C-alpha positions as CSV (number, residue, x, y, z in Angstrom):
1,M,-12.4,-37.4,45.2
2,S,-14.1,-33.9,44.8
3,P,-12.9,-31.4,42.2
4,A,-11.6,-29.0,44.7
5,L,-9.5,-31.7,46.5
6,L,-8.4,-33.1,43.1
7,G,-7.2,-29.5,42.0
8,A,-5.2,-29.0,45.3
9,V,-3.7,-32.4,45.1
10,S,-2.6,-31.9,41.6
11,A,-0.9,-28.9,42.3
12,E,1.1,-30.3,45.0
13,L,1.8,-33.4,43.0
14,V,3.4,-31.4,40.2
15,D,5.7,-29.9,42.6
16,S,6.9,-33.1,44.1
17,L,7.3,-35.1,41.0
18,K,10.9,-34.1,40.3
19,P,13.2,-36.4,38.1
20,P,14.6,-38.4,41.2
21,V,11.0,-39.0,42.5
22,L,10.0,-40.2,39.1
23,N,12.8,-42.5,38.9
24,Q,12.0,-44.0,42.3
25,L,8.3,-44.4,41.3
26,Q,9.4,-46.2,38.1
27,Q,11.5,-48.6,40.1
28,L,8.7,-49.3,42.6
29,L,6.0,-49.7,40.1
30,G,8.1,-51.5,37.6
31,S,7.8,-54.8,39.3
32,L,4.0,-54.7,39.5
33,P,2.1,-56.9,37.0
34,R,1.2,-55.4,33.7
35,E,-2.5,-55.6,34.4
36,E,-2.2,-53.4,37.6
37,Q,0.1,-51.0,35.7
38,E,-2.7,-50.6,33.1
39,N,-5.3,-50.0,35.8
40,M,-3.2,-47.4,37.4
41,V,-2.7,-45.6,34.1
42,S,-6.4,-45.7,33.3
43,L,-7.1,-44.3,36.8
44,A,-4.5,-41.5,36.2
45,V,-6.1,-40.7,32.8
46,H,-9.6,-40.6,34.5
47,L,-8.4,-38.3,37.2
48,L,-6.6,-36.1,34.8
49,G,-10.0,-35.7,32.7
50,Q,-11.8,-34.7,35.8
51,T,-9.1,-32.1,36.8
52,S,-10.1,-28.4,36.1
53,T,-7.8,-26.3,38.4
54,G,-4.4,-26.5,37.3
55,A,-5.0,-28.4,34.0
56,F,-2.4,-26.4,32.0
57,R,0.2,-26.9,34.6
58,L,-0.4,-30.7,34.5
59,L,-0.5,-30.8,30.8
60,R,2.9,-29.1,30.5
61,F,4.4,-31.3,33.1
62,L,3.3,-34.4,31.1
63,V,4.3,-33.1,27.7
64,D,7.8,-32.1,29.1
65,T,8.3,-35.5,30.8
66,A,7.2,-37.5,27.9
67,M,9.5,-35.5,25.4
68,P,12.4,-37.8,24.0
69,A,15.7,-37.3,25.7
70,S,17.2,-36.0,22.4
71,V,14.7,-33.0,22.8
72,I,15.0,-32.1,26.4
73,I,18.4,-32.4,27.7
74,A,18.4,-32.5,31.5
75,A,21.2,-31.5,33.9
76,P,23.6,-34.3,34.9
77,G,22.1,-36.5,37.4
78,L,18.6,-35.4,36.7
79,A,17.7,-37.4,33.6
80,V,14.3,-39.0,33.6
81,H,14.5,-42.9,33.4
82,E,13.4,-44.1,29.9
83,G,10.6,-46.1,31.5
84,A,9.1,-43.0,33.4
85,R,9.2,-41.1,30.0
86,E,7.4,-43.8,28.2
87,A,4.8,-44.1,31.0
88,C,4.2,-40.3,30.6
89,E,3.9,-40.6,26.9
90,R,1.4,-43.3,27.1
91,V,-0.6,-41.2,29.6
92,V,-0.6,-38.3,27.1
93,Q,-1.9,-40.5,24.2
94,L,-4.5,-42.2,26.4
95,L,-5.7,-38.8,27.8
96,L,-6.0,-37.4,24.1
97,L,-8.1,-40.5,23.1
98,S,-10.2,-40.2,26.2
99,L,-10.9,-36.6,25.4
100,Q,-11.7,-37.2,21.8
101,N,-14.2,-39.9,22.9
102,L,-15.9,-37.5,25.5
103,V,-15.9,-34.6,22.8
104,F,-17.4,-36.5,20.0
105,S,-19.7,-38.8,22.0
106,L,-21.2,-36.5,24.5
107,G,-22.1,-33.6,22.1
108,G,-25.6,-32.2,21.9
109,E,-28.1,-33.7,19.7
110,S,-28.9,-30.6,17.8
111,P,-26.5,-28.0,16.6
112,G,-27.8,-25.4,19.1
113,S,-27.6,-27.5,22.2
114,A,-24.9,-27.0,24.8
115,R,-22.2,-29.5,25.1
116,P,-21.5,-31.4,28.6
117,A,-18.8,-30.1,30.7
118,I,-15.3,-31.8,30.3
119,P,-13.3,-30.5,33.3
120,F,-9.9,-30.8,31.7
121,L,-10.7,-29.0,28.6
122,D,-12.6,-26.3,30.5
123,G,-9.5,-25.7,32.6
124,L,-7.6,-25.0,29.4
125,R,-10.0,-22.6,28.0
126,A,-8.1,-19.8,29.5
127,H,-4.7,-20.9,28.1
128,V,-5.6,-21.0,24.3
129,R,-2.8,-18.6,23.6
130,E,-0.2,-20.5,25.6
131,L,-1.2,-23.7,23.9
132,C,-0.8,-22.0,20.4
133,V,2.7,-20.7,21.4
134,E,3.6,-24.2,22.4
135,T,2.2,-25.8,19.3
136,L,4.1,-23.5,17.1
137,R,7.5,-24.4,18.5
138,L,7.4,-27.5,16.1
139,E,9.1,-29.8,18.6
140,R,8.9,-33.5,17.8
141,K,5.8,-35.2,19.0
142,R,5.0,-32.3,21.2
143,H,3.4,-30.1,18.6
144,L,1.4,-33.1,17.4
145,W,-0.1,-33.7,20.7
146,L,-0.8,-30.1,21.4
147,H,-2.3,-29.5,18.1
148,Q,-4.6,-32.4,18.5
149,L,-5.5,-31.1,22.0
150,L,-6.2,-27.6,20.4
151,A,-8.5,-29.1,17.9
152,L,-10.5,-30.9,20.5
153,L,-10.5,-27.7,22.7
154,A,-11.9,-25.7,19.6
155,V,-14.7,-28.3,19.0
156,H,-15.6,-28.4,22.6
157,G,-15.4,-24.6,23.2
158,G,-17.6,-23.8,20.3
159,P,-17.1,-21.1,17.7
160,S,-15.8,-18.4,20.1
161,C,-12.9,-20.8,21.2
162,A,-12.3,-22.0,17.6
163,T,-12.0,-18.4,16.3
164,E,-9.7,-17.5,19.2
165,A,-7.4,-20.3,18.5
166,L,-7.3,-19.4,14.8
167,C,-6.7,-15.9,15.5
168,H,-3.8,-16.7,17.8
169,M,-2.4,-19.1,15.2
170,L,-2.4,-16.4,12.4
171,T,-0.9,-13.9,14.7
172,L,1.9,-16.1,15.8
173,A,2.7,-18.2,12.8
174,R,6.0,-17.1,11.2
175,T,6.6,-19.6,8.5
176,Q,4.5,-21.5,5.9
177,E,4.9,-24.7,8.0
178,E,3.6,-22.9,11.1
179,L,0.7,-21.4,9.1
180,G,0.0,-25.1,7.8
181,L,-0.9,-26.0,11.5
182,A,-3.6,-23.2,11.5
183,A,-5.0,-24.5,8.2
184,Q,-4.9,-28.1,9.8
185,L,-6.7,-26.8,12.7
186,H,-9.4,-25.1,10.5
187,A,-9.9,-28.3,8.5
188,A,-10.3,-30.4,11.8
189,V,-13.0,-28.0,13.2
190,L,-14.6,-27.9,9.9
191,V,-15.0,-31.8,9.9
192,S,-16.1,-31.9,13.4
193,S,-18.5,-29.1,13.5
194,S,-22.0,-28.6,12.1
195,S,-22.3,-27.1,8.6
196,S,-23.8,-23.8,10.0
197,C,-21.0,-23.3,12.4
198,A,-18.3,-24.3,9.9
199,A,-19.4,-21.9,7.2
200,G,-18.8,-18.8,9.2
201,L,-15.7,-20.0,11.1
202,L,-13.1,-18.2,9.0
203,P,-15.0,-14.9,8.5
204,A,-15.6,-14.8,12.2
205,T,-11.8,-15.4,12.8
206,V,-11.1,-12.3,10.4
207,Q,-13.6,-10.4,12.3
208,R,-12.0,-11.3,15.6
209,C,-8.6,-10.2,14.2
210,V,-10.1,-7.0,13.0
211,A,-11.4,-6.4,16.5
212,Q,-8.0,-7.0,18.0
213,I,-6.6,-4.3,15.5
214,H,-9.1,-1.7,16.4
215,A,-8.7,-2.5,20.2
216,G,-4.8,-2.1,19.9
217,G,-4.3,-5.5,21.4
218,L,-1.5,-6.5,19.1
219,T,2.0,-5.3,19.0
220,D,3.5,-4.0,15.7
221,Q,5.4,-7.3,15.4
222,Q,2.2,-9.4,15.9
223,L,0.3,-7.1,13.6
224,A,2.9,-7.4,10.8
225,Q,2.8,-11.2,11.2
226,L,-1.0,-11.3,11.1
227,L,-0.9,-9.7,7.7
228,S,1.9,-11.8,6.4
229,S,-0.2,-14.8,7.5
230,A,-3.1,-13.4,5.6
231,I,-0.9,-13.1,2.6
232,M,-0.1,-16.8,2.6
233,S,-3.5,-17.8,3.2
234,A,-5.6,-17.3,0.1
235,Q,-8.9,-17.7,1.9
236,V,-8.2,-15.2,4.5
237,A,-7.1,-12.7,1.7
238,R,-10.4,-13.2,-0.2
239,I,-12.3,-12.5,2.9
240,V,-10.2,-9.3,3.7
241,S,-10.8,-8.0,0.3
242,A,-14.5,-8.9,0.1
243,S,-15.6,-7.6,3.7
244,H,-12.7,-5.9,5.5
245,L,-11.0,-3.7,3.0
246,H,-11.9,-0.6,4.9
247,D,-10.5,-2.1,8.2
248,F,-7.1,-3.0,6.7
249,S,-6.5,-0.2,4.5
250,P,-5.8,2.4,7.4
251,L,-2.8,0.1,8.2
252,L,-1.1,1.6,5.2
253,L,-0.4,4.7,7.2
254,H,0.7,2.8,10.4
255,D,3.7,4.3,12.1
256,S,5.7,1.1,11.9
257,P,7.1,0.5,8.3
258,L,6.9,-3.2,9.1
259,V,3.1,-2.9,9.4
260,S,2.5,-0.6,6.5
261,D,4.5,-2.6,4.1
262,A,2.9,-5.8,5.1
263,A,-0.5,-4.2,4.6
264,A,0.5,-3.1,1.2
265,S,1.6,-6.5,0.4
266,L,-1.6,-8.1,1.4
267,L,-3.9,-5.6,-0.3
268,S,-1.8,-5.7,-3.5
269,S,-2.3,-9.5,-3.7
270,T,-6.1,-9.5,-3.3
271,R,-8.9,-8.7,-5.7
272,F,-10.9,-5.5,-4.9
273,P,-14.6,-6.0,-5.1
274,G,-16.3,-3.9,-8.1
275,S,-19.2,-3.0,-5.7
276,L,-17.0,-1.1,-3.4
277,Q,-18.6,2.1,-2.0
278,P,-17.4,5.3,-3.4
279,A,-16.5,6.8,0.1
280,R,-14.5,3.7,0.9
281,L,-13.0,3.5,-2.5
282,L,-11.5,7.1,-2.2
283,S,-10.4,6.3,1.5
284,V,-8.6,3.3,0.2
285,A,-7.0,5.3,-2.7
286,R,-5.8,8.2,-0.3
287,A,-4.1,5.6,1.9
288,A,-2.5,3.8,-0.9
289,V,-1.0,6.9,-2.5
290,A,0.0,8.2,0.8
291,H,1.9,4.8,1.5
292,F,3.5,5.1,-2.0
293,F,5.2,8.4,-1.1
294,L,6.0,7.3,2.5
295,S,7.7,4.3,1.0
296,L,9.7,6.4,-1.5
297,R,10.8,8.7,1.6
298,R,11.8,5.6,3.5
299,R,13.7,4.2,0.7
300,G,15.7,7.4,0.8
301,G,16.4,6.9,4.4
302,G,18.0,3.5,3.9
303,G,14.8,1.4,3.5
304,V,13.7,-0.8,0.8
305,V,10.8,-0.2,-1.7
306,T,9.2,-3.1,-3.2
307,A,6.8,-3.3,-6.0
308,D,3.9,-3.9,-3.5
309,S,2.9,-0.3,-3.3
310,A,2.9,0.4,-7.1
311,R,1.1,-3.0,-7.7
312,L,-1.5,-1.9,-5.3
313,L,-2.0,1.3,-7.0
314,A,-2.4,-0.5,-10.3
315,R,-4.9,-2.9,-9.0
316,L,-7.0,-0.1,-7.4
317,S,-7.0,2.0,-10.5
318,S,-8.4,-1.0,-12.5
319,V,-11.5,-1.4,-10.3
320,S,-13.7,1.4,-11.9
321,S,-13.4,4.7,-13.6
322,L,-13.9,6.3,-10.2
323,S,-10.9,4.6,-8.6
324,L,-8.7,5.4,-11.7
325,K,-9.6,9.1,-11.6
326,A,-8.9,9.2,-7.6
327,V,-5.6,7.4,-7.8
328,L,-4.2,9.4,-10.8
329,Q,-5.3,12.8,-9.4
330,L,-3.9,11.9,-6.0
331,L,-0.7,10.9,-7.4
332,V,0.0,14.1,-9.4
333,E,-1.2,16.2,-6.6
334,G,0.9,14.4,-4.1
335,A,4.0,14.7,-6.3
336,L,3.4,18.5,-7.0
337,L,1.5,19.9,-4.2
338,W,1.9,17.8,-0.9
339,G,4.6,19.3,1.3
340,G,8.0,17.7,1.2
341,N,7.2,15.2,-1.8
342,A,8.6,17.7,-4.5
343,E,12.0,17.7,-2.9
344,M,12.1,13.9,-3.5
345,F,12.0,14.5,-7.3
346,G,14.5,17.3,-7.5
347,G,11.8,20.1,-6.9
348,K,11.3,22.9,-4.6
349,R,8.6,23.8,-2.2
350,V,7.7,26.9,-0.4
351,P,8.8,26.7,3.4
352,L,5.8,26.3,5.6
353,S,5.5,26.3,9.3
354,G,6.1,23.1,11.0
355,A,3.3,23.8,13.3
356,A,0.6,23.3,10.6
357,A,-1.3,20.2,10.8
358,P,-3.0,18.4,7.9
359,A,-6.7,18.8,7.6
360,E,-8.9,16.0,8.7
361,G,-8.8,13.1,6.2
362,A,-5.8,14.6,4.5
363,C,-2.9,12.3,3.5
364,P,0.4,12.2,5.4
365,G,2.9,14.7,4.1
366,D,0.3,17.1,3.1
367,T,1.2,20.0,5.3
368,R,-0.4,22.7,3.2
369,A,-3.5,22.5,5.3
370,P,-6.4,25.1,4.5
371,L,-6.3,28.1,6.8
372,L,-9.9,27.4,7.7
373,E,-9.1,23.9,8.8
374,V,-6.3,25.1,10.9
375,N,-8.6,27.8,12.6
376,R,-11.2,25.2,13.3
377,K,-9.0,23.4,15.6
378,F,-10.2,26.0,18.1
379,G,-13.9,25.3,17.6
380,T,-16.4,23.4,15.4
381,A,-16.8,26.4,13.1
382,V,-15.8,30.0,12.8
383,N,-18.0,32.3,14.8
384,F,-18.0,36.0,14.1
385,S,-20.5,36.8,16.7
386,G,-19.9,39.3,19.4
387,G,-20.8,37.0,22.3
388,G,-18.5,35.5,24.8
389,G,-18.7,31.9,23.5
390,G,-15.7,32.1,20.9
391,G,-16.5,34.8,18.5
392,G,-16.0,38.4,18.0
393,V,-12.8,40.0,19.5
394,W,-12.1,36.8,21.6
395,S,-11.6,34.5,18.6
396,V,-8.2,33.4,17.8
397,F,-7.2,33.0,14.2
398,H,-3.9,32.0,12.5
399,A,-2.5,34.2,9.7
400,G,-1.4,32.6,6.5
401,I,-1.8,32.5,2.7
402,V,-5.0,31.1,1.2
403,G,-4.1,27.9,-0.6
404,R,-0.7,27.4,1.1
405,G,-1.5,27.4,4.8
406,L,0.1,29.0,7.8
407,K,2.7,31.5,7.2
408,P,6.3,30.3,7.3
409,S,8.1,30.5,10.5
410,P,11.5,32.3,10.3
411,P,14.3,29.8,10.1
412,S,16.3,29.1,13.3
413,P,20.0,29.9,12.9
414,S,20.9,26.8,14.9
415,A,18.5,24.4,13.1
416,P,20.4,22.3,10.5
417,A,19.1,22.4,7.0
418,A,17.5,19.2,5.5
419,P,19.8,17.3,3.3
420,S,18.9,17.5,-0.4
421,P,18.6,14.1,-2.1
422,A,21.4,13.0,-4.3
423,P,21.0,13.4,-8.1
424,E,20.9,9.6,-8.6
425,E,18.4,9.4,-5.9
426,V,16.1,12.0,-7.6
427,L,16.3,10.3,-11.0
428,L,15.4,7.0,-9.2
429,N,12.5,8.6,-7.4
430,Q,11.3,10.1,-10.8
431,H,11.6,6.7,-12.6
432,L,9.6,5.0,-9.7
433,F,7.0,7.6,-9.7
434,V,6.5,7.7,-13.4
435,D,6.6,3.9,-13.7
436,A,3.8,3.8,-10.9
437,V,1.5,6.2,-13.0
438,A,2.3,4.5,-16.1
439,R,1.1,1.1,-14.7
440,C,-2.0,2.9,-13.5
441,C,-2.6,4.3,-17.0
442,C,-1.9,0.9,-18.8
443,S,-4.9,-0.8,-17.2
444,S,-6.7,-1.0,-20.4
445,K,-10.1,-2.4,-18.8
446,Y,-11.7,-2.3,-15.4
447,H,-11.8,-5.6,-13.5
448,A,-9.6,-7.2,-16.1
449,G,-9.8,-11.0,-15.8
450,T,-12.7,-13.2,-14.4
451,G,-10.6,-15.7,-12.6
452,S,-9.2,-15.5,-9.3
453,G,-8.3,-11.8,-9.7
454,L,-4.6,-12.3,-8.7
455,E,-3.2,-11.9,-12.3
456,E,-1.4,-8.6,-13.2
457,P,-3.2,-6.3,-15.7
458,Q,-2.1,-7.0,-19.0
459,A,0.7,-4.7,-20.4
460,S,-0.8,-2.3,-22.9
461,P,-0.2,1.3,-24.5
462,V,-1.1,4.2,-22.3
463,S,-4.9,4.6,-22.0
464,P,-6.2,7.8,-23.6
465,E,-8.7,8.1,-20.9
466,A,-6.2,7.7,-18.1
467,A,-3.8,10.0,-19.9
468,K,-6.6,12.6,-20.1
469,L,-6.9,12.3,-16.3
470,V,-3.3,12.8,-15.7
471,A,-3.4,15.8,-18.2
472,M,-6.3,17.5,-16.4
473,A,-4.7,16.9,-13.0
474,L,-1.4,18.3,-14.2
475,A,-3.0,21.4,-15.7
476,E,-5.1,21.9,-12.5
477,S,-1.9,21.8,-10.4
478,V,0.2,23.9,-12.5
479,C,-2.4,26.6,-13.3
480,P,-5.6,26.1,-11.1
481,D,-7.2,29.2,-12.2
482,V,-7.7,28.4,-15.8
483,A,-10.6,26.3,-17.2
484,N,-10.0,23.1,-19.2
485,G,-11.9,24.6,-22.1
486,E,-9.2,27.0,-23.3
487,L,-7.9,24.6,-26.1
488,P,-7.5,27.0,-29.0
489,W,-4.2,29.1,-29.3
490,P,-4.5,32.8,-29.7
491,P,-2.2,34.9,-31.7
492,E,1.4,35.4,-30.5
493,D,0.7,38.8,-29.4
494,H,-2.1,37.7,-27.2
495,A,0.5,36.4,-24.7
496,R,1.2,39.9,-23.6
497,T,-2.2,39.7,-21.7
498,T,-1.3,36.6,-19.8
499,V,2.3,37.4,-18.8
500,E,1.7,36.8,-15.1
501,R,0.0,33.5,-15.6
502,D,2.6,32.4,-18.1
503,I,5.5,33.2,-15.7
504,R,3.8,31.3,-13.0
505,I,3.7,28.2,-15.2
506,R,7.3,28.5,-16.1
507,R,8.2,28.8,-12.5
508,R,6.3,25.7,-11.7
509,F,8.2,23.9,-14.4
510,E,11.6,25.3,-13.0
511,E,10.7,24.3,-9.5
512,N,9.6,20.7,-10.3
513,P,11.4,18.9,-13.3
514,L,9.0,16.0,-12.7
515,L,6.5,17.9,-14.9
516,F,8.4,17.3,-17.9
517,Q,8.3,13.5,-17.1
518,L,4.5,13.8,-16.8
519,L,4.2,15.5,-20.0
520,R,6.1,12.7,-21.8
521,L,3.7,10.2,-20.3
522,V,0.6,12.3,-21.3
523,A,2.0,12.7,-24.8
524,A,2.0,8.9,-25.2
525,G,-1.6,8.7,-24.6
526,R,-3.0,10.6,-27.7
527,P,-4.8,13.0,-27.7
528,A,-4.6,13.7,-24.0
529,L,-2.0,16.3,-24.4
530,C,-4.7,18.6,-25.8
531,Y,-6.0,19.2,-22.5
532,C,-2.7,20.6,-21.4
533,S,-2.9,23.4,-24.1
534,V,-3.0,26.3,-21.5
535,V,0.2,24.8,-19.9
536,L,1.9,24.3,-23.1
537,R,1.1,27.8,-24.4
538,G,2.3,29.6,-21.2
539,L,5.4,27.6,-21.2
540,L,6.1,28.4,-24.9
541,A,5.3,32.0,-24.5
542,T,7.9,32.4,-21.7
543,L,10.5,30.5,-23.8
544,L,9.9,32.8,-26.7
545,A,10.4,35.8,-24.4
546,H,13.7,34.4,-23.0
547,W,15.2,33.6,-26.5
548,E,14.0,37.0,-27.8
549,G,16.0,38.6,-25.0
550,S,19.1,36.5,-25.0
551,R,22.4,37.9,-26.2
552,E,24.4,34.9,-25.9
553,A,26.2,33.4,-29.0
554,T,24.8,29.9,-28.6
555,A,21.7,28.5,-27.1
556,L,23.9,26.1,-24.9
557,A,24.5,29.2,-22.7
558,S,20.9,28.6,-21.2
559,P,20.8,24.9,-20.6
560,W,17.4,24.9,-18.7
561,H,15.6,26.9,-21.5
562,L,17.1,24.8,-24.1
563,R,16.1,21.5,-22.3
564,A,12.6,22.9,-21.7
565,S,12.2,24.0,-25.4
566,S,13.5,20.5,-26.7
567,V,11.2,18.6,-24.4
568,L,8.2,20.9,-25.2
569,V,8.5,20.4,-28.9
570,A,9.4,16.7,-28.5
571,C,6.3,16.1,-26.5
572,M,4.0,17.9,-29.0
573,G,5.5,15.9,-31.9
574,E,4.9,12.7,-30.0
575,A,1.4,13.6,-29.2
576,Q,0.9,14.6,-32.7
577,L,0.0,18.1,-32.1
578,L,2.7,19.0,-34.5
579,P,3.5,17.2,-37.9
580,P,6.7,15.2,-37.9
581,V,8.7,17.7,-39.6
582,L,7.9,20.4,-37.0
583,G,8.0,17.8,-34.2
584,N,11.7,17.0,-35.1
585,M,13.1,20.5,-35.1
586,H,14.2,20.2,-31.3
587,E,17.2,18.1,-32.7
588,A,18.7,21.3,-34.1
589,F,18.3,23.5,-31.1
590,P,21.7,22.8,-29.5
591,F,23.5,24.0,-32.8
592,L,21.7,27.2,-33.2
593,A,21.9,30.7,-31.8
594,P,19.1,32.0,-29.5
595,F,17.3,34.2,-32.0
596,E,17.2,31.1,-34.3
597,V,15.6,29.0,-31.8
598,R,13.0,31.7,-31.2
599,L,12.2,31.9,-35.1
600,L,11.6,28.1,-35.1
601,L,9.5,28.4,-31.8
602,L,7.6,31.0,-33.5
603,S,6.8,28.7,-36.4
604,V,5.5,26.1,-33.9
605,W,3.2,28.7,-32.5
606,D,1.9,29.8,-35.9
607,Y,1.1,26.2,-36.7
608,M,-0.7,25.9,-33.3
609,R,-2.7,28.9,-33.8
610,D,-3.9,27.9,-37.2
611,N,-4.5,24.2,-36.1
612,S,-5.8,24.2,-32.5
613,P,-5.1,21.2,-30.5
614,L,-8.6,19.7,-30.4
615,P,-9.3,16.0,-29.7
616,Q,-11.7,16.0,-32.6
617,R,-8.9,16.2,-35.0
618,F,-7.8,12.7,-34.0
619,S,-9.2,9.4,-35.5
620,F,-9.3,6.0,-33.9
621,N,-7.4,3.1,-35.4
622,A,-9.2,-0.2,-34.4
623,E,-6.2,-2.3,-35.7
624,T,-3.7,-0.6,-33.5
625,G,-5.9,0.5,-30.8
626,L,-4.5,4.1,-30.9
627,F,-5.6,7.5,-31.9
628,Y,-3.8,9.2,-34.9
629,R,-3.9,12.4,-36.8
630,D,-3.9,12.7,-40.5
631,F,-2.0,15.9,-41.2
632,A,-2.9,16.0,-44.8
633,K,-6.2,17.7,-43.8
634,D,-4.3,20.7,-42.3
635,G,-3.6,22.1,-45.9
636,D,-0.3,23.3,-47.2
637,M,2.5,22.8,-44.8
638,S,5.2,24.8,-46.8
639,K,4.4,28.2,-45.1
640,Y,5.4,26.7,-41.8
641,L,8.7,25.3,-43.0
642,S,10.2,28.3,-44.8
643,V,11.9,29.6,-41.6
644,L,13.1,26.0,-40.8
645,Y,14.6,25.5,-44.2
646,S,16.3,29.0,-44.1
647,V,17.9,28.1,-40.7
648,L,19.1,24.9,-42.1
649,H,20.5,26.5,-45.2
650,K,22.4,29.0,-43.0
651,N,23.8,26.3,-40.7
652,V,24.3,23.6,-43.2
653,D,27.9,22.9,-42.0
654,R,26.6,21.9,-38.6
655,L,23.0,20.7,-39.4
656,G,23.7,18.8,-42.7
657,H,23.4,15.5,-41.0
658,L,19.9,16.4,-39.9
659,C,18.5,17.7,-43.2
660,G,16.9,14.2,-43.9
661,R,14.7,14.6,-40.7
662,F,12.8,17.6,-42.0
663,Q,11.6,16.4,-45.5
664,L,8.0,16.3,-46.0
């Protein structure tokens, strides 16, 4: 029988073999001798092996008919006789055995030689995905038959067919049991293939998955499932981290939260290579930081934030000093400068035009695009020539503020105002952010661990190097026009020459309370707070001016300034910029009058002027692994405490319980 005739007959045969017809055939053939029955089954198996057209349809018919009655429940009066079902089951088993003999006995002698054609398997080549879907249904016997057939098809079809089958299995598997079928398929192909083909099978599969991602051939659900399968497969995760980190990191910014969260979970469970190129490292860092802020925003909208995003940032910051600097700087800038993020932490932002688009390569949420980048949307560069090609009087430019992007659009009267986050939500966002920054700062060594790389960085005190990076990023964000070298403190009268800058610094602290949290974090990594000297000096100068002009009876009448003064002195005391006696004076502020608070802050200024906050004043203790400062080298401390003791003596009725805190 010719292949064309066999294909035409097989299609008609499947249509005609309904349950009543199968039952009649069973009654007719059941009376034949066993030898003739075996011959007919062997002939059927031989003809099936030679069938190419309609092979998948024939396979589905055989598998459906051979399934036990407990799995397939037919309509009343249409049930297949048990003898017919057993005959179909025997045909399926013999067909698999015949295909196995053909695959492994007719293979080429050398690894590069082509395999002879097997019509039935060649006919199934275009239905690999359907076979994977049917296999993952995990029905009794059915998935075992189809899984064995998939393995034979993968071996016969070569690496391209094997990678296609594995790619579909990784994309469609939803549970650990289903993913186990993909691992078994991979193992079967490894055993049956040559060593050269087997070694590159899994990398080729990941490469095929990456090609599917770039081509947009996967739905959001399938893409998220592929990432989840990669998480459950340690081998795939290692390949992703070693060779395809730049392909999977953009998925952190995917529009679907399902995909972006799955990408964060995958990347947070892998080990980053130490030889990662700087450009790709910075790209991954920007995507990871942007995903962190997006996850915080989604959590405010009813989503759930896991530790995956924070763990990803911690792992990324432990790769190298470059990654640590990039992650910390982007985190600080993102919380303080990127549009909309400050509001999540209880801060304010300057209203910007909604039409402004982020600059190319900018992280999502950063609406403060430079004016030049916005204007470049109308051409590759700004052209001031007088020709008709796009310069001179015919050029179109957008007006705005340098450093802030486009001018704000006038608010529409009908536009509803964006709801402000609840106080408890603000506190939680601040805690999550500071915790993420602290985890990055507590990675004591780069590439900690030499094992699989899946262990968490060991908990340790805040690294002075990391705290210094946070301090410099904070100072640059709050006061970008000041160099980091301005560490010494001038006399108190010098503050009159920097009034505008100091007011701007205080305003930033008023607009974003997260700055105080960052100051506390920097203070824990001595001597990093020295690099915030300009910020501390400007904030203290404005607080002195406020308390000097206040005419209230008690400092409690100015709650923000009281809190700012207390936090400022406490941070300077924790960072050992002040001796313990002066660092504890903030405990007395709530009980004092404004002029008394000013007198105490003047004592702080005088001490800082005479003992500039320089990192050279700190010594390293090898036993504790921390920097400390020996205040005995600063000379006589009594001249800075006379005002403090006078205030304590005057208010002894209210401050008597604190006198023990101010003893030398």
